[in-house]
N, C-alpha and C positions, 0 to 999 in steps of 0.2 A: 268524412265519408267512413272511415271504420269506425267511429263510436256508433256510429247506425247500425251494423250490422255484430259486434258486440255487447254484450249486457252489462251495465256499470262492475256490476260484481266480477266478472270475468277480467274487465279494463283492469280492474284494481290487482288479481291476481298475477297479472299477466306484468303489470309494471313492479309488482312486489319482485318476481323471479327476475325480473329481467336487471333488477337493482342487484341483489345477491349472486346474479354472475357476473355481472361486473365489479362488486365487489372483490368476488372471491376471484377473479382473474386477476387484480390489480394485486392482492395479495401472492399470490401465489405468483407472478410474476418476481416481485419485490426480493421474494426468500428465495427463489430462483438466482437470479442476480446475485445474492448474498452469496452463495453457495459457487456460483461461478467463477467470481470475484475471487473466493478460500482457495479455489482448487488451482487458480491463475498464481493465487501467492505459494503456495505452496510447492509449488510446480518450480518457480525461481527458487525459492529456498534452496532446492533437490539441488538444482542446477549449481549452484554456488557453493553448495557443501561436500560435491563432488571434485572441484578442486582445489577448496580450502583447505581441506585437509590434510592438504601435498607439505611437507614440510618449507617447499623452495618458496609456494605462496603463503605461508604464515609469517617468511621474513621478509618477502619482497614487500608487503607495503609501508613494515617499518621503513625499512631502506628508503623507498620512494619520500615520504614525509619528513626523513631527517635527511635528507640530500643538500637541504640548503646549510647544512651546517659543515657540510662539505665545501660547498663552493664560495662563505662565507665565515673563515673560522673567529672564533672570538678571539679579540687581541689581549692578551695582558700586561699588564704593567704594572707598574710599585709607584706608590707616593707614600714618601717616610714609609717606606717596609711593609706599606700594608696593600695585599694585591686588590687591584683596579681591573673590572670585567667590563669593555664595552662590549655592547649585545649589538 
């Protein structure tokens, strides 16, 4: 019904216009998505930077990660004068 009202030349021009519009909006969406993800990443990094620069929070992860050594200290003993370490 629509093709009877519009000439083939106008129909072709309309199709090109619609295809360009959908492609442009698709690319704009993806570029915007990347920009938003970048801003989210920067905000998370800024949040961590706000407390990670304090001395307490620089030392705390090291102590937490090495806390198993306090609970399970290495045991040393000697065989024929050579130190042996049990891990």
